[in-house]
C-alpha positions as CSV (number, residue, x, y, z in Angstrom):
1,X,1.8,15.3,61.8
2,X,3.4,13.3,59.0
3,X,5.2,10.1,59.9
4,X,8.5,11.4,58.3
5,X,8.6,14.3,60.8
6,X,8.9,12.0,63.8
7,X,11.5,9.6,65.1
8,X,10.5,6.1,64.0
9,X,11.9,4.7,67.3
10,X,10.2,6.9,69.9
11,X,7.6,8.6,67.6
12,X,8.6,12.0,69.0
13,X,9.3,15.1,67.0
14,X,12.9,15.9,66.1
15,X,14.6,18.8,67.8
16,X,17.1,21.2,66.3
17,X,19.4,20.8,69.3
18,X,19.8,18.7,72.4
19,X,19.7,14.9,72.7
20,X,16.9,14.4,70.1
21,X,18.4,16.3,67.2
22,X,18.5,14.5,63.9
23,X,21.0,11.8,63.1
24,X,21.3,9.4,60.2
25,X,22.8,6.0,59.4
26,X,24.8,5.0,56.3
27,X,21.7,3.6,54.7
28,X,20.1,7.1,54.8
29,X,17.4,6.6,57.4
30,X,17.1,9.3,60.1
31,X,16.3,9.0,63.8
32,X,16.6,11.0,67.0
33,X,20.3,11.1,68.1
34,X,19.6,9.7,71.6
35,X,17.2,7.0,70.3
36,X,19.7,5.6,67.8
37,X,22.5,5.6,70.3
38,X,20.3,3.6,72.7
39,X,19.4,1.3,69.9
40,X,23.1,0.1,69.6
41,X,23.0,-0.7,73.4
42,X,26.7,-0.2,73.8
43,X,27.4,-2.4,70.8
44,X,29.6,-1.5,67.9
45,X,27.0,-2.7,65.3
46,X,23.3,-3.3,64.9
47,X,20.5,-3.5,62.3
48,X,18.8,-0.4,61.0
49,X,15.4,-0.1,62.7
50,X,13.8,0.8,59.3
51,X,15.5,-1.4,56.6
52,X,17.3,-3.9,58.8
53,X,20.6,-3.4,57.0
54,X,23.8,-3.9,59.1
55,X,25.2,-0.5,60.3
56,X,27.9,0.6,62.7
57,X,27.8,3.0,65.6
58,X,30.7,4.9,64.1
59,X,28.6,5.6,61.0
60,X,26.1,7.6,62.9
61,X,26.1,11.2,61.6
62,X,24.4,14.3,63.1
63,X,22.4,16.3,60.6
64,X,22.5,20.0,61.2
65,X,19.1,21.4,60.2
66,X,16.7,23.6,62.0
67,X,13.7,21.9,60.5
68,X,12.9,19.0,58.1
69,X,9.8,18.8,56.0
70,X,9.2,15.8,53.8
71,X,7.1,16.5,50.7
72,X,5.4,13.8,48.7
73,X,6.5,14.3,45.1
74,X,4.9,11.2,43.6
75,X,1.9,13.2,42.4
76,X,4.2,15.9,41.0
77,X,6.3,13.3,39.2
78,X,3.1,11.8,37.7
79,X,2.0,15.2,36.5
80,X,5.4,15.9,35.0
81,X,5.2,12.6,33.1
82,X,1.7,13.4,31.9
83,X,2.9,16.8,30.8
84,X,5.8,15.3,28.9
85,X,3.4,12.8,27.1
86,X,1.0,15.7,26.4
87,X,3.8,17.8,24.8
88,X,5.0,14.8,22.8
89,X,1.5,14.1,21.5
90,X,1.0,17.8,20.8
91,X,4.2,18.0,18.8
92,X,3.1,15.0,16.7
93,X,-0.3,16.7,16.1
94,X,1.4,20.0,15.1
95,X,3.7,18.1,12.7
96,X,0.7,16.3,11.1
97,X,-1.2,19.6,11.0
98,X,1.6,21.3,9.3
99,X,1.9,18.5,6.7
100,X,-1.9,18.6,6.0
101,X,-1.9,22.4,5.8
102,X,1.0,22.3,3.3
103,X,-0.9,19.7,1.2
104,X,-4.2,21.7,1.4
105,X,-2.5,24.9,0.3
106,X,-0.7,23.2,-2.5
107,X,-3.8,21.5,-3.8
108,X,-5.9,24.6,-3.5
109,X,-3.4,26.7,-5.4
110,X,-3.1,24.1,-8.1
111,X,-6.8,23.1,-8.4
112,X,-7.6,25.3,-11.4
113,X,-4.5,24.3,-13.2
114,X,-5.1,20.6,-12.6
115,X,-8.7,20.9,-13.9
116,X,-7.5,22.6,-17.1
117,X,-4.8,19.9,-17.6
118,X,-7.2,17.1,-16.9
119,X,-9.6,18.5,-19.4
120,X,-6.9,18.8,-21.9
121,X,-5.6,15.3,-21.3
122,X,-9.1,13.8,-21.7
123,X,-9.4,15.6,-25.0
124,X,-6.1,14.4,-26.3
125,X,-6.4,10.7,-25.7
126,X,-3.8,8.3,-27.2
127,X,-1.3,9.3,-29.9
128,X,-3.0,9.0,-33.3
129,X,0.3,8.9,-35.3
130,X,3.8,7.6,-34.6
131,X,6.6,10.0,-33.8
132,X,9.3,9.1,-36.4
133,X,11.4,12.2,-36.6
134,X,14.4,12.2,-34.3
135,X,14.4,15.6,-32.5
136,X,17.1,15.7,-29.8
137,X,19.3,13.7,-27.4
138,X,19.6,14.6,-23.8
139,X,22.7,13.1,-22.2
140,X,22.2,11.8,-18.7
141,X,23.0,8.9,-16.4
142,X,20.8,5.9,-16.2
143,X,20.9,2.3,-15.0
144,X,19.9,-0.8,-17.0
145,X,17.2,-1.3,-14.3
146,X,15.9,2.3,-14.3
147,X,12.1,2.8,-14.6
148,X,10.7,5.8,-16.5
149,X,7.4,7.7,-15.9
150,X,6.1,11.1,-16.9
151,X,4.5,13.8,-14.8
152,X,2.2,15.5,-17.3
153,X,1.2,18.2,-14.8
154,X,4.7,19.6,-14.4
155,X,6.2,18.4,-17.7
156,X,8.8,16.4,-15.9
157,X,10.3,13.0,-16.8
158,X,11.2,10.9,-13.7
159,X,13.3,7.8,-13.7
160,X,14.9,5.7,-10.9
161,X,18.6,5.9,-10.4
162,X,21.1,4.1,-8.2
163,X,24.1,6.2,-7.3
164,X,25.6,6.7,-3.9
165,X,21.9,6.5,-2.8
166,X,18.7,5.1,-4.2
167,X,16.7,8.0,-5.7
168,X,15.0,9.5,-8.7
169,X,16.4,11.8,-11.4
170,X,14.1,14.5,-12.9
171,X,14.3,15.9,-16.4
172,X,12.4,18.9,-17.6
173,X,10.9,17.8,-21.0
174,X,9.8,21.4,-21.9
175,X,13.4,22.8,-21.5
176,X,15.1,19.5,-22.5
177,X,17.4,19.6,-19.5
178,X,18.2,17.5,-16.5
179,X,17.1,18.7,-13.1
180,X,18.1,17.5,-9.6
181,X,18.7,14.0,-8.3
182,X,16.4,13.3,-5.3
183,X,17.9,10.7,-2.9
184,X,15.4,8.4,-1.2
185,X,17.3,5.6,0.7
186,X,20.8,4.3,1.4
187,X,22.1,1.5,-0.8
188,X,22.6,-1.8,1.0
189,X,22.8,-5.4,-0.4
190,X,20.3,-5.8,-3.2
191,X,18.3,-2.7,-2.4
192,X,16.6,-1.2,-5.4
193,X,13.5,0.7,-6.3
194,X,11.0,-1.9,-7.5
195,X,8.3,0.3,-8.9
196,X,7.2,3.9,-9.4
197,X,3.8,5.1,-10.6
198,X,2.4,8.6,-11.4
199,X,-1.0,9.5,-9.9
200,X,-3.8,9.1,-12.4
201,X,-5.4,12.3,-11.0
202,X,-2.8,14.4,-12.8
203,X,-1.9,16.1,-9.4
204,X,1.9,15.7,-9.6
205,X,2.1,12.9,-7.1
206,X,4.5,10.0,-7.4
207,X,4.3,6.6,-5.7
208,X,7.6,4.8,-5.1
209,X,8.3,1.3,-3.7
210,X,11.7,0.5,-2.3
211,X,12.4,-2.2,0.2
212,X,9.4,-2.6,2.5
213,X,8.5,1.1,2.2
214,X,6.0,2.9,-0.1
215,X,6.4,6.6,-0.4
216,X,4.1,9.3,-1.8
217,X,6.2,12.2,-3.2
218,X,5.3,15.6,-4.7
219,X,7.3,15.7,-8.0
220,X,7.4,19.5,-8.2
221,X,8.9,20.3,-4.8
222,X,10.2,16.8,-3.7
223,X,8.1,17.0,-0.5
224,X,7.2,13.6,1.0
225,X,3.4,13.5,1.5
226,X,3.3,10.3,3.4
227,X,4.9,6.8,3.6
228,X,3.6,3.3,4.4
229,X,5.7,0.5,5.9
230,X,5.1,-3.2,5.3
231,X,6.7,-6.2,7.0
232,X,7.5,-7.6,3.6
233,X,9.3,-6.2,0.6
234,X,7.0,-4.3,-1.8
235,X,7.5,-5.2,-5.5
236,X,4.8,-3.2,-7.2
237,X,2.4,-0.3,-6.5
238,X,-0.8,1.1,-8.0
239,X,-3.0,4.1,-7.3
240,X,-6.7,3.4,-6.7
241,X,-8.7,5.0,-9.4
242,X,-11.8,5.3,-7.1
243,X,-10.2,6.9,-4.0
244,X,-7.2,9.2,-3.7
245,X,-6.6,7.9,-0.2
246,X,-5.8,4.3,-1.3
247,X,-2.6,2.8,-2.7
248,X,-2.1,-0.8,-3.6
249,X,1.2,-2.6,-3.0
250,X,2.0,-6.2,-4.2
251,X,4.7,-7.8,-2.0
252,X,7.3,-10.5,-2.3
253,X,5.2,-13.2,-0.6
254,X,2.3,-12.8,-3.1
255,X,0.1,-10.6,-0.9
256,X,-1.8,-7.5,-2.0
257,X,-1.5,-4.8,0.6
258,X,-4.2,-2.1,0.7
259,X,-2.6,1.1,2.1
260,X,-4.9,3.9,3.2
261,X,-4.2,7.4,4.6
262,X,-7.2,7.0,6.8
263,X,-6.2,3.7,8.3
264,X,-4.7,3.7,11.8
265,X,-1.4,2.2,10.9
266,X,-1.6,2.8,7.2
267,X,-2.4,-0.8,6.3
268,X,-6.1,-1.3,5.8
269,X,-6.1,-4.9,4.5
270,X,-3.9,-7.8,3.2
271,X,-5.2,-10.3,0.7
272,X,-3.5,-13.5,-0.4
273,X,-3.3,-13.5,-4.2
274,X,-0.5,-15.7,-5.4
275,X,2.3,-18.1,-4.5
276,X,4.9,-15.8,-6.1
277,X,5.9,-12.1,-5.8
278,X,3.5,-9.7,-7.4
279,X,5.6,-7.6,-9.8
280,X,2.8,-5.6,-11.6
281,X,-0.5,-4.1,-10.7
282,X,-3.2,-2.4,-12.8
283,X,-6.8,-1.5,-11.9
284,X,-9.7,-1.4,-14.4
285,X,-13.1,-0.4,-13.0
286,X,-13.6,-2.4,-9.8
287,X,-11.0,-5.1,-10.6
288,X,-7.4,-5.0,-9.7
289,X,-5.2,-7.2,-11.9
290,X,-2.1,-8.7,-10.1
291,X,0.7,-10.2,-12.2
292,X,3.5,-12.5,-11.0
293,X,5.9,-14.8,-12.9
294,X,3.4,-17.6,-12.5
295,X,0.4,-15.9,-13.9
296,X,-2.2,-13.2,-13.8
297,X,-4.9,-12.8,-11.1
298,X,-8.1,-10.7,-10.9
299,X,-9.0,-9.3,-7.5
300,X,-12.5,-8.0,-7.0
301,X,-12.1,-4.9,-4.9
302,X,-15.7,-5.2,-3.5
303,X,-15.7,-8.8,-2.3
304,X,-11.9,-9.2,-2.1
305,X,-12.1,-12.5,-4.0
306,X,-9.3,-13.7,-6.3
307,X,-9.6,-15.5,-9.6
308,X,-6.9,-16.6,-12.0
309,X,-7.4,-14.9,-15.3
310,X,-6.5,-17.9,-17.5
311,X,-3.9,-20.6,-17.9
312,X,-0.9,-19.3,-19.7
313,X,0.5,-21.0,-22.8
314,X,3.9,-19.4,-22.0
315,X,5.1,-20.3,-18.5
316,X,6.3,-16.9,-17.3
317,X,4.6,-13.5,-17.0
318,X,7.2,-10.7,-16.9
319,X,5.1,-7.5,-16.9
320,X,1.7,-6.0,-16.9
321,X,1.0,-2.4,-18.2
322,X,-2.3,-0.7,-18.4
323,X,-3.5,2.4,-20.2
324,X,-7.1,3.6,-19.4
325,X,-9.4,0.6,-20.1
326,X,-6.8,-1.7,-21.7
327,X,-3.7,-3.5,-20.4
328,X,-1.0,-5.8,-21.9
329,X,0.6,-8.8,-20.3
330,X,4.1,-9.8,-21.5
331,X,4.5,-13.6,-21.5
332,X,7.8,-15.3,-22.0
333,X,8.7,-18.9,-22.9
334,X,11.8,-21.0,-21.9
335,X,13.7,-19.6,-24.9
336,X,13.0,-16.0,-23.6
337,X,10.7,-15.3,-26.6
338,X,7.7,-13.2,-25.9
339,X,3.9,-13.2,-26.5
340,X,1.8,-10.1,-25.7
341,X,-1.8,-10.6,-24.6
342,X,-4.1,-7.5,-24.6
343,X,-7.1,-7.4,-22.2
344,X,-9.9,-4.9,-21.9
345,X,-11.8,-3.3,-24.8
346,X,-10.1,-5.7,-27.2
347,X,-8.9,-9.2,-26.2
348,X,-6.3,-10.5,-28.5
349,X,-2.8,-12.1,-28.6
350,X,0.2,-10.9,-30.6
351,X,3.0,-13.4,-31.2
352,X,5.8,-10.9,-31.1
353,X,8.6,-13.6,-30.6
354,X,11.0,-11.0,-29.4
355,X,13.9,-12.1,-27.1
356,X,13.9,-10.3,-23.8
357,X,16.8,-11.1,-21.4
358,X,15.2,-9.3,-18.5
359,X,11.9,-7.7,-17.5
360,X,10.8,-5.2,-20.0
361,X,8.0,-2.7,-19.5
362,X,6.3,-3.0,-22.9
363,X,3.2,-0.8,-23.3
364,X,-0.1,-0.5,-25.2
365,X,-1.5,2.9,-26.1
366,X,-4.5,3.5,-28.4
367,X,-4.0,1.3,-31.5
368,X,-0.3,0.6,-30.9
369,X,1.7,-1.9,-29.0
370,X,5.3,-0.9,-28.1
371,X,7.5,-4.0,-27.5
372,X,11.2,-4.2,-26.8
373,X,13.6,-6.5,-28.6
374,X,16.8,-7.1,-26.7
375,X,18.5,-9.0,-29.5
376,X,18.4,-6.0,-31.9
377,X,18.2,-3.3,-29.2
378,X,15.1,-1.8,-30.7
379,X,11.4,-0.9,-29.9
380,X,9.0,-2.4,-32.4
381,X,5.6,-0.8,-32.8
382,X,2.7,-3.1,-33.8
383,X,-0.6,-1.8,-35.2
384,X,-3.2,-3.6,-33.1
385,X,-5.8,-3.5,-35.8
386,X,-3.7,-5.2,-38.5
387,X,-1.3,-7.0,-36.1
388,X,1.5,-5.8,-38.4
389,X,4.7,-3.9,-37.6
390,X,4.3,-0.2,-38.1
391,X,7.7,1.1,-37.2
392,X,10.9,0.3,-35.2
393,X,13.1,2.6,-33.1
394,X,16.8,1.6,-32.8
395,X,18.9,4.1,-30.8
396,X,22.6,3.7,-30.6
397,X,22.8,3.2,-26.9
398,X,21.3,0.3,-24.9
399,X,17.5,0.8,-24.3
400,X,16.4,1.0,-20.7
401,X,12.7,2.2,-20.8
402,X,10.5,4.6,-22.8
403,X,7.4,6.8,-22.6
404,X,5.2,8.5,-25.1
405,X,2.6,11.2,-25.4
406,X,0.7,12.7,-28.3
407,X,3.6,15.2,-28.9
408,X,6.7,13.0,-28.5
409,X,8.2,9.6,-27.8
410,X,11.1,9.5,-25.3
411,X,13.5,6.5,-25.1
412,X,15.7,6.3,-22.1
413,X,19.0,4.6,-22.8
414,X,22.2,4.1,-20.8
415,X,23.6,7.1,-22.6
416,X,20.7,9.4,-22.2
417,X,17.3,10.3,-23.7
418,X,16.4,10.1,-27.4
419,X,13.4,12.3,-28.2
420,X,11.2,11.7,-31.3
421,X,8.4,13.9,-32.6
422,X,6.0,13.8,-35.5
């Protein structure tokens, strides 16, 4: 017989009637009615025989029950907790499974199209001629700090925009019209989108760095594929050209964060690179180049060793942009005048001497260097072979950023897009 079914004073069973029926004290413990009355010994108060709390004779209450059975529910409660945890874990797995299924279905349906476009892109290469004929203007909103990229797979221009929320604005270049604004985060303090990059695999994926978050987004349907969280603010991002699962992020403290979809918490590795924020990244073969205002560093992705590329004649490096096997570093002196150094297939320096009041994302493509000049609000194109100026673009509105393909040059300004063709 269980201990709870007997009176703790006389150890006898309770009765449904008579002198040993069940009685309780204010503290909740139960006894035989006669036993608890004898316990008080004609006194008005005493200590509970079970918990020793003070209790009064007047607080004794008879419990009218034909039978009392005490059930041990500790095991049941443990099973309920385990069931709850199991359901929670299952819900997370179902969510992850749904995300992966969506990704697999999309990639499967687009595989043939991607291969065709990749083949076409490899045949095209860099623009062989400059686009000098003004074609059209698309009016749209833009910030002076907006960053412009192009999703070739879907024919969509994407640029960052700060409105009521931080987000990206999409423009269909084929139909020459603005599409929807995609909000990403609330605006607070100095919050901004530091960097965005289009996947080099031509699969329509966009990597975005805002705050301490790195998000991977599908440009076509705006679905978030995954996100990575760092304990430091991420200033730059770069896709790994050797693995689709890996994304690099340069942070405010000068560390290179290696994010991986297969890593347990998303972060696979952190490597100390510089004593300043890493504002630009570009990978060529097995070397990841990391740029900060104090210089340019080369990180070996096999040994994870870091070497400074070279001592800079100009004190500040403002940007690094790469195209295929070449990249250009924008250096700036104390008078805000620029020098462009090209690394890769050709190693040369161009004294552009443009004035740039803020960070500009100058680009190299094929035989041309595109460099912004803030004093005259223009983009000057240099022929890398002759080191001479080939052409200049001077839109009426303030230049924000630009992008080019073999078919067109698109200049994003505060007033909208200026499209140039051959």
